[in-house]
C-alpha positions as CSV (number, residue, x, y, z in Angstrom):
1,G,0.0,0.0,0.0
2,A,2.7,2.5,1.0
3,G,4.8,1.5,-2.0
4,A,1.9,2.2,-4.3
5,C,1.5,5.6,-2.8
6,R,5.2,6.3,-3.4
7,C,4.9,5.1,-7.0
8,L,2.1,7.5,-7.6
9,G,4.1,10.3,-6.1
10,L,1.5,11.0,-3.5
11,V,1.2,10.9,0.3
12,M,-2.3,9.7,1.1
13,N,-4.3,7.0,2.7
14,P,-3.7,3.7,0.9
15,S,-7.2,2.6,1.6
16,R,-8.5,5.6,-0.4
17,I,-6.4,4.5,-3.4
18,A,-7.9,1.0,-3.1
19,T,-11.5,2.4,-2.9
20,V,-11.0,4.5,-6.0
21,A,-9.3,1.6,-7.8
22,R,-12.2,-0.7,-7.0
23,F,-14.6,1.8,-8.4
24,L,-12.6,2.2,-11.6
25,V,-12.3,-1.6,-12.0
26,K,-16.1,-2.0,-11.5
27,Y,-17.0,0.4,-14.3
28,R,-14.1,-0.2,-16.6
29,N,-16.4,-1.9,-19.2
30,A,-19.5,0.1,-18.4
31,G,-19.3,2.3,-21.5
32,I,-18.4,5.5,-19.7
33,L,-16.0,8.0,-21.3
34,T,-15.9,6.0,-24.5
35,G,-17.0,8.7,-26.8
36,V,-19.8,8.5,-29.4
37,A,-20.2,7.4,-33.0
38,L,-22.1,9.0,-35.9
39,D,-23.7,5.6,-36.7
40,D,-26.1,6.3,-33.9
41,P,-29.4,8.1,-34.5
42,L,-28.7,11.8,-34.1
43,F,-31.2,12.5,-31.3
44,A,-31.4,9.0,-29.7
45,D,-29.8,8.0,-26.4
46,V,-26.2,7.2,-27.4
47,D,-25.3,3.6,-26.8
48,A,-28.4,3.1,-24.8
49,A,-28.9,-0.4,-26.1
50,T,-25.4,-1.5,-25.1
51,I,-25.6,-0.2,-21.5
52,P,-27.1,-2.6,-18.9
53,D,-30.3,-1.5,-17.2
54,G,-29.7,0.3,-14.0
55,M,-25.9,0.7,-14.6
56,P,-26.0,4.5,-15.0
57,D,-28.0,4.9,-11.7
58,D,-25.5,2.6,-9.9
59,F,-22.7,4.6,-11.3
60,A,-24.2,7.8,-10.0
61,R,-24.9,6.3,-6.5
62,D,-21.3,5.0,-6.3
63,L,-20.0,8.4,-7.2
64,E,-22.0,9.9,-4.4
65,A,-20.6,7.4,-2.0
66,L,-17.1,8.3,-2.9
67,G,-17.6,11.8,-1.4
68,P,-17.6,15.5,-2.4
69,T,-14.9,15.4,-5.0
70,F,-16.7,12.7,-7.0
71,V,-20.1,14.3,-6.6
72,K,-18.6,17.4,-8.3
73,I,-17.0,15.2,-10.9
74,G,-20.4,13.7,-11.7
75,Q,-22.0,17.1,-12.0
76,S,-19.2,18.3,-14.3
77,L,-19.5,15.1,-16.5
78,S,-23.2,15.8,-16.9
79,T,-22.2,18.8,-19.1
80,R,-20.0,16.8,-21.4
81,P,-22.1,14.8,-24.0
82,D,-19.1,14.8,-26.2
83,F,-17.6,11.9,-24.3
84,V,-20.3,10.7,-21.8
85,P,-23.2,8.6,-23.3
86,A,-26.7,10.1,-22.8
87,P,-28.0,7.5,-20.3
88,Y,-25.2,8.4,-17.9
89,I,-25.8,12.1,-18.4
90,V,-29.4,11.6,-17.3
91,A,-28.4,9.7,-14.2
92,L,-25.7,12.2,-13.3
93,E,-28.1,15.1,-13.6
94,R,-30.2,13.4,-10.9
95,M,-27.3,13.2,-8.5
96,Q,-28.0,14.6,-5.1
97,N,-25.6,17.0,-3.5
98,E,-27.3,16.8,-0.1
99,V,-25.8,15.1,2.9
100,S,-26.4,14.9,6.6
101,P,-25.6,18.2,8.4
102,I,-22.6,18.5,10.7
103,D,-23.4,19.3,14.4
104,A,-24.0,22.8,15.5
105,S,-21.0,22.9,17.9
106,T,-18.6,22.2,15.0
107,V,-20.3,24.9,12.9
108,R,-19.9,27.4,15.7
109,S,-16.3,26.6,16.3
110,I,-15.5,27.0,12.5
111,I,-17.1,30.4,12.4
112,E,-15.4,31.6,15.6
113,A,-12.0,30.3,14.4
114,E,-12.4,32.0,11.0
115,L,-13.7,35.4,12.2
116,G,-11.8,35.5,15.4
117,V,-14.8,36.5,17.6
118,R,-17.3,34.7,19.7
119,L,-20.5,33.9,17.9
120,S,-22.6,35.8,20.4
121,K,-20.7,39.0,19.5
122,L,-21.1,38.4,15.8
123,F,-24.8,37.6,15.6
124,D,-27.8,38.7,17.5
125,D,-29.4,35.3,16.7
126,F,-28.0,32.1,15.0
127,D,-30.2,29.2,14.0
128,D,-28.4,25.9,14.7
129,V,-30.7,24.0,12.2
130,P,-29.3,24.5,8.7
131,I,-31.6,25.4,5.8
132,G,-29.4,23.4,3.4
133,A,-26.6,20.9,3.8
134,A,-24.5,19.9,0.8
135,S,-21.3,17.9,0.3
136,L,-19.0,21.0,0.6
137,A,-20.9,23.3,3.0
138,Q,-24.1,24.0,4.8
139,V,-26.1,27.2,5.2
140,H,-27.6,28.7,8.4
141,V,-29.9,31.6,8.9
142,A,-28.8,34.3,11.4
143,S,-29.4,38.0,12.2
144,L,-26.8,40.7,12.7
145,H,-27.0,43.0,15.6
146,G,-29.7,45.4,14.6
147,G,-31.9,42.7,13.2
148,R,-30.6,42.4,9.6
149,P,-31.3,38.8,8.4
150,V,-28.3,37.0,6.8
151,A,-27.4,33.6,5.4
152,V,-24.2,32.1,6.7
153,K,-22.5,29.5,4.5
154,V,-19.9,27.4,6.4
155,Q,-17.4,25.0,4.7
156,R,-17.3,21.5,6.2
157,P,-14.2,20.7,8.2
158,D,-11.3,19.0,6.4
159,V,-13.1,19.1,3.0
160,A,-10.4,21.1,1.3
161,A,-7.6,18.7,2.4
162,N,-9.7,15.7,1.2
163,L,-10.5,17.4,-2.1
164,R,-6.8,18.1,-2.7
165,E,-5.9,14.5,-2.0
166,D,-8.6,13.1,-4.4
167,L,-7.6,15.6,-7.1
168,D,-4.0,14.7,-6.8
169,L,-4.9,11.0,-7.3
170,L,-7.2,11.9,-10.2
171,A,-4.6,14.0,-11.9
172,R,-2.2,11.0,-11.8
173,L,-4.8,8.6,-13.1
174,A,-5.9,11.0,-15.9
175,G,-2.2,11.5,-16.9
176,A,-1.8,7.7,-17.1
177,A,-5.0,7.4,-19.1
178,G,-3.7,10.1,-21.5
179,L,-0.6,8.0,-22.1
180,V,-1.9,4.5,-22.4
181,T,-5.5,4.9,-23.7
182,D,-6.8,6.2,-27.0
183,A,-9.8,7.8,-25.3
184,G,-7.6,9.6,-22.8
185,R,-5.6,11.2,-25.6
186,R,-8.6,11.9,-27.8
187,Y,-10.7,13.7,-25.2
188,G,-7.8,15.2,-23.2
189,F,-8.7,13.8,-19.8
190,G,-5.6,15.3,-18.2
191,D,-6.5,18.8,-19.4
192,W,-10.1,18.3,-18.3
193,V,-9.0,17.2,-14.8
194,G,-6.7,20.3,-14.7
195,E,-9.5,22.7,-15.5
196,F,-11.9,20.9,-13.1
197,R,-9.2,21.3,-10.4
198,K,-8.9,25.0,-10.9
199,T,-12.7,25.5,-10.9
200,L,-13.2,23.5,-7.7
201,S,-10.3,25.2,-6.0
202,A,-11.9,28.6,-6.8
203,E,-15.2,27.3,-5.4
204,L,-13.6,26.4,-2.1
205,D,-12.6,30.0,-1.5
206,Y,-15.7,31.8,-0.5
207,R,-14.1,35.2,-1.0
208,R,-14.3,34.4,-4.7
209,E,-18.0,33.7,-4.4
210,A,-18.5,37.0,-2.6
211,E,-16.7,38.8,-5.5
212,N,-19.0,36.9,-8.0
213,L,-22.0,38.1,-6.1
214,E,-20.9,41.7,-6.4
215,S,-20.0,41.3,-10.1
216,F,-23.3,39.8,-11.0
217,A,-25.2,42.4,-9.0
218,R,-23.3,45.2,-10.7
219,H,-23.8,43.8,-14.2
220,L,-27.5,43.1,-13.7
221,E,-28.4,46.6,-12.4
222,K,-30.4,47.2,-15.7
223,Y,-32.7,44.3,-14.8
224,P,-34.6,45.4,-11.7
225,R,-36.5,42.1,-11.3
226,I,-33.3,40.1,-11.1
227,Y,-31.8,40.2,-7.6
228,V,-28.4,39.0,-6.3
229,P,-27.9,39.1,-2.6
230,K,-25.0,41.3,-1.3
231,P,-22.1,39.8,0.6
232,V,-21.2,41.0,4.1
233,W,-17.5,41.3,3.8
234,D,-16.7,41.8,7.4
235,Y,-18.2,38.4,8.1
236,T,-16.7,36.6,5.1
237,T,-13.5,34.6,4.9
238,A,-12.2,31.7,2.7
239,R,-14.4,29.2,4.6
240,V,-17.3,31.4,5.8
241,L,-19.6,33.4,3.5
242,T,-22.2,35.7,5.0
243,M,-24.7,37.3,2.6
244,E,-28.2,38.9,2.7
245,Y,-30.9,36.4,3.4
246,V,-33.5,36.1,0.6
247,A,-36.9,34.7,1.4
248,G,-38.7,33.0,-1.5
249,D,-39.8,29.7,-3.2
250,K,-37.8,27.7,-5.6
251,V,-39.1,28.2,-9.1
252,T,-40.1,24.6,-9.3
253,K,-42.1,24.6,-6.0
254,F,-44.3,27.7,-5.9
255,S,-48.0,27.2,-6.1
256,E,-49.9,26.8,-9.3
257,L,-52.4,29.4,-8.1
258,R,-49.6,32.1,-8.0
259,R,-48.7,31.2,-11.6
260,L,-52.3,31.8,-12.6
261,E,-52.6,35.0,-10.6
262,E,-49.4,36.6,-11.8
263,D,-47.9,37.0,-15.2
264,L,-44.4,35.7,-14.8
265,S,-43.4,35.9,-18.4
266,G,-41.8,39.3,-17.9
267,V,-39.4,38.2,-15.2
268,A,-38.6,35.0,-17.1
269,T,-37.7,37.1,-20.1
270,E,-35.5,39.4,-18.0
271,L,-33.7,36.3,-16.6
272,V,-32.8,35.0,-20.1
273,R,-31.6,38.5,-21.3
274,A,-29.6,38.9,-18.1
275,Y,-27.8,35.6,-18.5
276,L,-27.1,36.3,-22.2
277,D,-25.6,39.6,-21.2
278,Q,-23.5,38.0,-18.6
279,V,-22.1,35.5,-21.1
280,F,-21.7,37.6,-24.3
281,V,-21.1,41.1,-22.9
282,H,-19.4,40.5,-19.5
283,G,-17.8,37.1,-20.2
284,L,-19.2,35.2,-17.2
285,I,-21.0,31.9,-17.3
286,H,-22.8,30.8,-14.1
287,A,-21.9,27.1,-14.2
288,D,-24.9,25.9,-12.2
289,P,-28.0,28.0,-12.8
290,H,-30.4,25.1,-12.2
291,P,-33.9,25.7,-10.9
292,G,-32.8,25.0,-7.3
293,N,-30.5,28.0,-7.4
294,V,-33.2,30.5,-8.5
295,L,-35.8,31.7,-6.0
296,L,-39.1,33.6,-6.7
297,T,-39.4,36.2,-4.0
298,P,-42.8,37.4,-2.6
299,D,-42.5,40.7,-4.5
300,G,-42.1,38.9,-7.9
301,R,-38.4,39.1,-8.3
302,L,-35.9,36.3,-9.1
303,A,-33.0,35.8,-6.7
304,L,-29.8,34.1,-8.0
305,L,-28.0,32.0,-5.4
306,D,-24.9,29.8,-5.3
307,L,-22.4,31.7,-7.6
308,G,-19.4,29.7,-6.5
309,M,-18.8,28.1,-9.9
310,V,-18.4,30.9,-12.5
311,A,-16.4,30.4,-15.7
312,H,-14.7,33.5,-17.2
313,V,-14.7,33.7,-21.0
314,P,-12.0,35.8,-22.7
315,P,-13.2,38.5,-25.2
316,R,-12.2,36.8,-28.4
317,L,-13.7,33.5,-27.4
318,R,-16.8,35.4,-26.3
319,D,-17.1,36.9,-29.8
320,Q,-16.7,33.5,-31.5
321,L,-19.3,31.9,-29.2
322,L,-21.7,34.7,-30.1
323,K,-21.0,34.2,-33.8
324,L,-21.7,30.5,-33.5
325,V,-25.0,30.9,-31.7
326,L,-26.1,33.6,-34.2
327,A,-25.3,31.3,-37.1
328,I,-27.4,28.6,-35.5
329,V,-30.5,30.7,-34.8
330,D,-30.2,32.1,-38.4
331,G,-30.0,28.6,-39.9
332,R,-26.6,29.1,-41.4
333,G,-25.2,25.6,-40.9
334,E,-22.0,25.8,-42.9
335,Q,-21.0,29.0,-41.1
336,A,-21.8,27.4,-37.8
337,A,-19.6,24.4,-38.7
338,E,-16.8,26.7,-39.7
339,T,-17.0,28.7,-36.5
340,F,-17.1,25.5,-34.4
341,M,-14.0,24.2,-36.2
342,H,-12.2,27.6,-35.5
343,L,-13.0,27.2,-31.8
344,S,-12.1,23.6,-31.4
345,T,-8.9,21.5,-31.5
346,R,-8.5,19.3,-34.6
347,L,-7.3,15.8,-33.8
348,E,-5.3,13.6,-36.1
349,D,-8.4,11.8,-37.5
350,F,-10.6,14.9,-38.0
351,N,-13.2,14.3,-40.7
352,E,-13.9,17.8,-41.9
353,G,-16.3,16.8,-44.7
354,G,-18.4,14.6,-42.4
355,F,-18.5,17.2,-39.7
356,T,-19.7,20.0,-42.0
357,R,-22.4,17.7,-43.5
358,E,-23.7,16.6,-40.1
359,I,-23.7,20.1,-38.6
360,S,-25.4,21.6,-41.7
361,Q,-28.2,19.0,-41.5
362,L,-28.6,19.5,-37.8
363,V,-28.9,23.3,-38.1
364,A,-31.2,23.0,-41.1
365,Q,-33.5,20.6,-39.0
366,Y,-33.5,23.1,-36.1
367,S,-34.2,26.0,-38.4
368,S,-37.1,24.3,-40.3
369,S,-38.8,23.4,-37.0
370,H,-38.2,26.9,-35.6
371,G,-36.7,25.4,-32.5
372,R,-39.6,23.2,-31.6
373,G,-38.3,19.9,-30.1
374,M,-34.7,21.2,-29.7
375,S,-33.5,24.3,-27.8
376,E,-30.3,26.2,-28.4
377,G,-28.8,24.6,-25.4
378,R,-29.5,21.1,-26.6
379,L,-28.2,22.0,-30.0
380,L,-24.9,23.2,-28.6
381,L,-24.5,20.0,-26.7
382,E,-25.3,18.0,-29.9
383,L,-22.6,20.1,-31.7
384,S,-20.1,19.0,-29.1
385,R,-21.1,15.3,-29.4
386,I,-20.9,15.4,-33.2
387,G,-17.6,17.2,-33.1
388,A,-16.1,14.5,-30.8
389,A,-17.3,11.8,-33.2
390,C,-15.6,13.5,-36.1
391,G,-12.3,14.2,-34.4
392,L,-12.9,17.7,-32.9
393,R,-12.3,18.5,-29.2
394,S,-14.5,21.4,-28.3
395,P,-13.5,24.1,-25.8
396,P,-15.0,23.4,-22.3
397,E,-16.9,26.7,-22.4
398,L,-19.1,25.5,-25.3
399,P,-20.8,22.5,-23.5
400,L,-21.0,24.7,-20.3
401,L,-22.8,27.3,-22.3
402,G,-25.2,24.7,-23.7
403,K,-25.9,23.4,-20.2
404,T,-26.6,26.9,-18.9
405,L,-29.1,27.6,-21.7
406,L,-30.8,24.3,-20.9
407,N,-31.1,25.2,-17.3
408,L,-32.5,28.6,-18.2
409,E,-35.1,26.9,-20.4
410,A,-36.1,24.7,-17.4
411,V,-36.5,27.8,-15.2
412,C,-38.5,29.6,-17.8
413,N,-40.8,26.6,-18.4
414,A,-41.5,26.5,-14.7
415,L,-42.3,30.3,-14.6
416,A,-44.1,30.7,-17.9
417,P,-44.6,27.5,-19.9
418,D,-45.9,29.5,-22.9
419,L,-42.9,31.8,-23.2
420,P,-41.1,31.4,-26.6
421,V,-37.6,31.2,-25.1
422,E,-36.0,30.6,-28.6
423,R,-37.4,33.9,-29.9
424,V,-36.3,35.8,-26.7
425,I,-32.7,34.4,-27.2
426,E,-32.7,35.3,-30.9
427,E,-33.9,38.8,-30.5
428,H,-31.6,39.6,-27.6
429,L,-28.5,38.2,-29.3
430,Q,-29.3,40.4,-32.3
431,D,-29.5,43.3,-29.9
432,V,-26.1,42.3,-28.3
433,M,-24.5,42.2,-31.8
434,Q,-25.9,45.6,-32.7
435,R,-24.5,47.0,-29.5
436,Q,-21.1,45.5,-30.2
437,V,-21.1,47.0,-33.8
438,K,-22.0,50.4,-32.4
439,G,-19.2,50.0,-29.8
440,M,-16.7,49.7,-32.7
441,F,-17.4,53.4,-33.5
442,S,-17.1,54.6,-29.9
443,L,-14.6,57.4,-29.2
444,N,-12.4,55.1,-27.1
445,R,-12.2,52.4,-29.8
446,I,-11.5,55.0,-32.6
447,A,-8.8,56.6,-30.4
448,S,-7.2,53.2,-29.8
449,D,-7.3,52.3,-33.5
450,A,-5.8,55.7,-34.4
451,L,-2.9,55.1,-32.0
452,E,-2.2,51.8,-33.6
453,V,-2.2,53.3,-37.1
454,Q,0.0,56.1,-35.9
455,E,2.5,53.6,-34.5
456,L,2.4,51.6,-37.8
457,V,3.1,54.8,-39.9
458,R,5.9,55.9,-37.6
459,E,7.6,52.6,-37.5
460,S,7.2,51.5,-41.1
461,P,10.1,53.5,-42.7
462,R,12.6,52.3,-40.1
463,R,11.5,48.6,-40.4
464,L,11.5,48.9,-44.2
465,S,15.0,50.3,-44.1
466,Q,16.2,47.5,-41.9
467,L,14.7,44.9,-44.2
468,L,16.3,46.4,-47.3
469,R,19.7,46.6,-45.6
470,T,19.4,43.0,-44.5
471,L,18.6,41.9,-48.1
472,S,21.4,44.0,-49.6
473,D,24.0,42.5,-47.2
474,N,22.8,39.0,-47.9
475,R,22.0,38.4,-44.3
476,F,18.3,37.5,-44.8
477,R,17.6,34.1,-43.1
478,V,14.5,32.0,-42.6
479,H,14.3,29.9,-39.4
480,I,12.1,26.8,-39.5
481,T,11.0,25.8,-36.0
482,G,8.8,22.8,-37.0
483,L,11.3,20.3,-35.4
484,E,12.0,20.4,-31.7
485,E,15.7,20.3,-31.9
486,S,16.4,19.5,-28.3
487,R,13.8,16.7,-28.2
488,L,15.2,15.3,-31.4
489,I,18.8,15.2,-30.0
490,E,17.5,13.7,-26.7
491,S,15.7,11.0,-28.6
492,L,18.7,10.2,-30.7
493,Q,20.9,10.0,-27.6
494,K,18.4,7.6,-26.0
495,V,18.4,5.3,-29.1
496,A,22.2,5.3,-29.2
497,N,22.5,4.6,-25.5
498,R,20.1,1.7,-25.7
499,I,21.8,0.2,-28.7
500,S,25.1,0.5,-26.9
501,A,23.6,-1.1,-23.8
502,G,22.1,-3.9,-25.9
503,V,25.5,-4.6,-27.6
504,I,27.3,-4.7,-24.3
505,T,24.7,-7.0,-22.8
506,A,25.0,-9.4,-25.8
507,A,28.8,-9.3,-25.5
508,L,28.7,-10.1,-21.8
509,I,26.4,-13.1,-22.5
510,L,28.7,-14.4,-25.3
511,G,31.8,-13.9,-23.2
512,A,30.2,-15.6,-20.2
513,A,29.1,-18.6,-22.4
514,M,32.7,-19.0,-23.7
515,M,34.2,-18.8,-20.3
516,M,32.0,-21.5,-19.0
517,K,34.3,-24.0,-20.8
518,V,37.4,-22.7,-19.1
519,E,38.5,-24.9,-16.2
520,T,39.0,-23.0,-13.0
521,S,39.2,-23.7,-9.3
522,V,37.1,-20.7,-8.4
523,R,33.4,-21.7,-8.6
524,L,30.0,-20.5,-7.5
525,F,27.2,-23.1,-7.3
526,G,29.3,-25.4,-9.4
527,Y,29.9,-22.9,-12.2
528,P,33.0,-20.8,-13.0
529,A,32.7,-17.8,-10.7
530,F,33.8,-15.1,-13.3
531,A,31.4,-16.5,-16.0
532,L,28.5,-16.6,-13.6
533,I,29.2,-13.0,-12.5
534,L,29.2,-11.9,-16.2
535,F,25.8,-13.7,-16.6
536,L,24.3,-11.8,-13.6
537,V,25.6,-8.5,-14.9
538,A,24.1,-9.2,-18.3
539,F,20.8,-10.3,-16.8
540,C,20.6,-7.0,-14.7
541,M,21.4,-4.8,-17.7
542,G,18.9,-6.6,-19.9
543,T,16.2,-6.4,-17.3
544,F,16.8,-2.7,-16.8
545,L,16.7,-2.1,-20.5
546,V,13.4,-3.9,-20.9
547,L,11.8,-2.2,-17.9
548,S,13.0,1.3,-19.0
549,S,11.5,0.7,-22.4
550,L,8.1,-0.3,-21.0
551,V,7.9,2.4,-18.3
552,T,9.5,5.5,-19.8
553,D,8.9,5.1,-23.5
554,R,5.6,6.6,-24.7
555,R,3.7,6.7,-27.9
556,A,3.8,9.9,-29.9
557,R,0.9,12.2,-29.0
558,P,-1.7,12.4,-31.7
559,K,-1.4,15.4,-33.9
560,E,-3.6,18.3,-32.7
561,D,-4.2,21.6,-34.5
562,R,-6.1,24.6,-33.3
563,D,-6.7,27.9,-35.0
564,P,-5.6,31.1,-33.2
565,I,-8.7,32.9,-31.7
């Protein structure tokens, strides 16, 4: 057990490694993380016929039993239809993130240790019974001195250390999968685990979530019916988050009578527009906007909760995602395929013709049905699935955006079932594009472009003079950096060393065999001592040569190509 830990380069509980190993062995042939094929019907459950009944639900329950890290992994995998079959995605979406609460004395001691003050001096009242308990934290209602109600989110003890241990193990396993399995190389499991690790690490620091609350509130000021609770910074640390308490009902649990008495289509429309602005204007994707994180307040507003997992989208990627969604809603399949290829990483076996044909047919089907039967979110997830089947690795932001749009659709269906969500998305994206075009002619943008033109005009004569002088002196050279020279030299040296070691080993064996016939009085186990020593040395060298070849040699990584964004 301890030796296995040292081989993995980790210091952790050997029983934990054994538990994870048993889980992986159990589901090694369950059809998970195997990718998809275009032979399947486009909108059918992928590989559903080949997956035993109940296996996806068992997989989800076993993930829950492994603890918080694997619960989060299951939630993240549910957004990746490009390498997780549909039956497993359905089971993972039903995973519960609720666990038994920790005792009140532990909660109080964590708060006092983090804030450095006794609980009675912090709060006028503190309810020991939590209103929610999840795998990473639980939430209590309290009131500050003066009567202001707040919600206090407290991280479970030792959860950060356990997560780091599990993530270290997963990183090693993902790296091994990337070296020895085709699926690991194809879908970049190591890169995915690395991104997952950064996202989860950010979620564990509640100061980040407090910053997200402020950012979302600032960006959504133009939408008065969308509310984000404000953090209380003096009562917030890395493990304790205190924010305004918001009373309300989950959008899936308010009464049918209220839906009949109030017209909620307006607030649902504002929610869609607000989220589209967050993504395509401000570059923030709320990674988990499911109905349980949206409350309908008594005054008819929507409160957004749990902003711990937020993905940041760079401006150029943001523009490309907007271009892709606009091409989809306009029914321009070929342009959608071209934009998707520009965003993604091309693998060695990329089938460009097949991908363009499939995407064009998919977008045409969506356009002819005017979005009935398939939303924009579902379509983006289908794009990722088809891309994976054709040899394209999509950026992680794309399926995340698709999942966000699907969750928004679920919230809107709960609030206003007759709301044409597709039309709201299309109209607002057109408005976002118009605002971006107008922004190109703003004074700041024009001044920035003018400065770049001025620099180009000022530097051009000098650069042209340098180029002509280099040509006239016959000093113009072209450097080709396609070959990694140091890696090539290193590989040649490794080949030469192994050939030399093999020749020496063979010479030792031949020499020892010849010396076996020489009569000598010095013997070991009845054989000439010197010949036997040569045999042992040759055996050790040969064994080392074989083991080093098996352990350290690796297959060449498949060729990957990505356009600059």
